[in-house]
N, C-alpha and C positions, 0 to 999 in steps of 0.2 A: 386157731390163726383165722383171719376172717376171708373172706372169698379176695382175690387181688384183681389187678388191674380190668378184668373181664367182669366184675361187678360193677353193680348201679351204684351202691350203695356209696355218697360221698361222703373223703373224710380227709380231717383234719391232721397233718404230721407236726408235729410241734418241737422243740429241745426240750425233752425231758428234767435236763438239770437246772434249768434257768426260773425262777420266782416269778419273771414280768412273764413269761411264755404260759406258767400254768395259772398265772394272775388271768390271765387273757382268756385263754380256754374256760375258766367259771365263768367268766365275767359275759362269754358269748351262749354257756349255759341258761345264766338267769335271763339275760335275753334276747332270745331268739323264738322268732314265732311260732316254729313248731318245732321236734323233735327229730333231726332231716338228720345231719355229721352225726359220725362215727370218728373217732379220736384215736390216735396211737404215737407212741414219742419218734422222735427220727432215730434213737437210738436203738430198737425193738427191732425185732426178726421183721416183723409186719415193714415194718417202714424199708428196710433195708430188702424187700420182696419187691414192692408196691415201685421205689426209687428205680431197682432195676430193669424192670417191667416198662415203665419207661426212660430210659436209655439213658436217666441220673445217678452219678455214682454215689452208693451211701456212704455217708460219714462227713458231708458236708450239713453244718448248723447252722449257716447265716442266715438260714431264711425259715418262716412256715412254708408249709406245700398244701394245697389243697387241691386235690384229686375227685373230679365233678365231673361225671358224666364222661370219662374218658379223657378228662383233657386236666392238665396240670398246670395250677397258677402258683408263682412263686411270689414272693416281695412282697410289692405294695400292690400289686393286683391280687395276689390271695386274699388281705385282708378286706380289700374293697369288693371280690366276692363271697367274703364274710360276712361280711356288713349288708346285702341286700336279705340276709334271711332273718336281720334283726326284728325289733319292734320298733315303733315308731318314740323319740324321735333320733334313733340311731342310724334309720337305715340312710337318713339325711345327706351322712358323711359320705354318701354315693358319689356326691357333687362337687369330692375328691379328686373322679375321674377325668375330672376336666383341665384337671394340672397333666401337665406331659409328666406320664410315666418317668423320665431317665429322672427327672427331678422330686417325684415321690420316692422313687428307692435311694435319690441321695441320703434322704431324710430319714429312711428306712436302716439303710446300714449302720446310717451316724447312730441310730440307737440301737441296732443291734450289736455295734462293734461295743457299747458303755454299759450294756446292758446287767451284764454279772456286776460291773461295779455303781450301779446306782438302787439296783433293786437285789444283788445277793443271786446265790444259788439256792437251788430247791432243797430244803434240810432234809425231806422227806417226800416218798413220792404220794403224789396226789390221787387221793384214795377217793373214788367217788361211789354219792352213795347211792342206794339200792334201785331208786327211780331212772340210773342212767350206766349202770355197771354193763346191759346189754350192749350200751353203741360203744364200747370200748373195745379195741384190739389187745393195746396192750399201753397204759399210761405210764408205766414205769419205765427206767432205760432200757431192759431186758426183759427178752420174755422170759418166764420161768415155766 
């Protein structure tokens, strides 16, 4: 297991059973400017530990969670925080910070409620290639 809340290593926690969420992680890996973030499924022991340390009850799969520099980001704020680490032109989507958070989160929640219906569940654990394995706390739902 990786370092917890005291770590300076930023981490993205995502629903490991969600095909859309797994796809977003793969997209982020392809478009990031530099290898900065680590990853863990929300269903993992790693995520449970980190969320508990930040005062969040584990088990809520309704939002991506980003922990960076001791700050926890959820929902649209998490997505926008991650976008600042992407290459051109994707980083330009940060202009969406001008949209009020409550409105961004309404859209985020709508997509989140329908993600299994539209994209399905991940049939297998997302297996990372050799180049990113060191950045993965645990991609599969349960730490083994």
